[in-house]
N, C-alpha and C positions, 0 to 999 in steps of 0.2 A: 728595752724600757726597764727591765728588772735591774740591770746593772746601774742605771742612773738612780733608781729608787734606793738601791743599797748604798751608793755613793752619798746621796743626800742624807740617808739615815745615819751613816757613820759620821758625817759632818755635824749633824744635830747632836748626836751623842757626845762628840768631842766638845761642842759648845756647852753642853750641860755640865760636863765634868771639869771643864777648865775655863774659868771666867776670864782669865787673861787672854786666852785664845780669842774669845768673843770680842774683847776690846781691840785686839790687834786686827781682826778681820773687819770690824765695823768702822774703825778709825783709819782704814787704809786709804791713802790718796794716790792717785795716778799722777805722778809729777815728772817722771823721766821716761826716756825712750825704752829702757829695759822694763819698766813697769807696764808700758803699753804692749811690749812683746809678750810679757807674761800673761796679760789678760787675753790677748789674741790666741796664745797657745792653749789656754784653758778652754776658751770657747771652741777652738778647733778640735780639741780632744772630746769635748762633750758632743759636738756635732758628729764626729766620726763614730762615736759609740752608738748614737741614736740611728745614724745612717746604716751601720752594719747590722743593727737589730731590726730594721724595717723590713717589711715583706718585699720580696723580690719577684718580679714577673719573668718567668723563663719562656 
């Protein structure tokens, strides 16, 4: 959970320091197959980080 918080914090800081980055992120449209693959990969990375950090029953 700590890694996701740090990732989100870095993203927010990047948005604060670079307004054009904010425009690019918030105006992004998923129009092609590669865009969908990119979104699925980002979700998979975030899920794998949270799954690896979750408590495990041995």
